[in-house]
C-alpha positions in Angstrom: 78.6 20.1 125.4 77.8 17.8 122.6 74.4 18.3 123.0 74.6 21.7 122.7 76.4 21.6 119.1 74.1 18.8 117.5 70.8 20.8 119.2 72.5 24.3 117.1 73.1 21.8 114.0 69.6 20.9 114.4 67.9 24.2 114.5 69.1 25.4 110.7 67.4 22.1 109.4 64.1 22.3 111.4 63.8 26.0 110.5 64.3 25.0 107.0 61.8 22.4 107.3 59.5 24.9 108.8 59.8 27.2 105.8 58.8 24.3 103.0 56.1 23.7 105.0 55.0 27.4 104.9 55.4 27.6 100.7 53.4 24.6 100.1 50.5 25.3 102.7 50.7 29.0 101.2 51.1 27.3 97.0 47.7 25.5 98.5 46.0 28.8 99.5 47.1 30.3 95.8 45.1 27.6 93.8 42.4 27.7 95.9 42.1 31.1 95.9 42.5 30.7 92.1 39.7 28.4 91.8 37.5 30.9 94.1 37.7 33.6 91.2 37.0 31.2 88.5 40.2 30.4 87.9 41.0 26.8 86.8 44.9 25.7 86.3 43.7 23.6 83.2 42.5 25.8 81.2 43.3 26.4 78.0 46.0 29.2 76.6 46.9 29.3 72.8 50.7 28.6 72.5 50.4 31.3 69.7 48.2 33.9 68.0 46.3 33.5 64.5 48.4 32.9 61.7 48.7 36.0 59.3 46.3 35.6 56.6 44.3 32.5 57.6 41.2 34.6 58.4 37.6 32.8 58.8 34.2 34.5 57.8 31.4 33.4 60.0 27.9 34.5 60.0 26.7 35.5 63.0 26.8 33.2 65.7 30.0 31.5 66.7 29.8 28.4 67.9 31.2 25.9 65.4 30.8 22.6 67.8 28.5 21.7 70.4 30.4 22.9 73.8 31.9 25.8 72.0 31.1 29.1 73.1 28.8 31.3 71.3 31.7 34.1 70.5 35.2 34.7 68.7 37.3 31.7 70.6 40.2 29.5 70.1 39.9 25.6 69.6 42.2 23.5 71.2 44.4 23.1 67.8 44.8 26.7 68.0 42.4 27.4 65.3 41.0 30.8 65.5 37.1 31.0 65.3 36.0 33.9 64.3 39.0 35.9 63.2 37.1 38.0 60.9 38.6 39.6 57.3 35.7 42.2 57.1 38.9 45.3 56.5 36.0 48.0 56.8 35.7 47.7 61.1 39.2 47.1 61.6 40.4 50.8 60.1 42.1 52.7 62.3 42.8 56.5 61.3 46.3 56.3 63.6 47.0 53.0 64.2 49.3 52.5 67.2 48.7 56.0 68.5 49.6 55.7 72.1 52.9 53.5 70.9 52.5 49.4 70.9 52.5 47.2 73.6 55.9 45.9 74.7 55.0 43.7 78.2 54.8 40.2 76.3 52.7 38.3 74.2 51.9 34.8 74.2 51.0 31.8 76.4 54.8 32.3 78.2 52.6 36.2 79.7 49.1 35.3 81.6 48.5 39.3 83.0 45.8 39.6 85.3 43.1 42.5 85.3 43.4 45.3 87.2 40.1 46.7 86.7 38.0 49.2 84.5 35.4 47.9 81.7 35.4 47.9 78.3 36.7 51.0 77.3 39.5 50.9 79.8 40.9 48.2 81.3 44.6 47.4 82.5 47.0 45.3 84.3 50.4 45.7 85.5 50.5 49.7 84.1 49.4 48.6 80.8 46.3 50.4 79.4 43.3 48.8 77.0 40.4 49.3 75.4 38.3 46.9 73.9 36.7 47.5 70.2 33.2 48.6 69.7 32.1 45.6 67.7 33.2 43.5 70.1 31.7 44.8 73.5 28.9 41.9 73.4 31.4 39.3 74.0 33.2 41.1 77.3 29.8 41.3 79.4 30.4 38.8 81.4 34.5 39.5 81.9 36.0 40.2 85.5 37.5 43.2 85.1 39.1 42.8 88.9 40.8 39.3 88.4 39.7 37.7 84.8 43.6 36.5 83.3 44.2 37.6 79.8 47.1 36.4 76.9 47.5 39.5 74.7 48.8 38.5 71.0 49.5 40.4 68.2 47.0 40.6 65.2 48.8 39.8 62.5 46.0 40.8 59.6 45.0 44.3 61.5 47.0 46.9 62.0 47.0 48.9 65.4 44.9 46.0 66.9 45.6 42.9 69.1 43.7 40.4 70.7 42.9 39.8 74.4 42.4 36.0 75.2 40.5 35.4 78.2 41.3 31.4 79.5 38.2 30.8 81.4 36.0 31.7 79.0 38.3 30.3 76.2 37.2 33.4 74.0 38.7 36.2 72.5 38.2 40.2 71.9 39.8 42.7 69.5 41.8 45.7 71.5 43.9 48.9 71.1 46.6 49.5 73.4 46.6 53.1 75.0 49.5 53.3 76.6 51.0 53.0 80.2 
């Protein structure tokens, strides 16, 4: 009788150990899955967006240092290189025409693209469009799997910044609704 009692007591313990081992395997598979899709868990994600009024005008060619991308990007010291002050190209006749994005901003909200292209891409039911003038900077985005972080653009009404951690670069986007 004691053997049956102790056997029944150890059964939940053994089952919980099995479940924990499966969770560990799932985490390892997810990490491998991210690497296979071009994601590196150590990618840099800026803690915050650019500061208001702190725009830098750059002539064509964004590479400010050796090894940095030749496109608007964010340095590891949270300096947003290429956040341009040319107000004419940022003018929108009807800013926030489709409402404002309320899904979550900044490093705590990393979204995985679900599909689309530069004219319309989406994640989690939210739809965006890349600014025409930033089209050259999204040619190598993976629209069905890249991760993005959305930041508010404090200097340009109606615009957001979509940061791609895989590339370390960002583009201007408008919100098209949900």
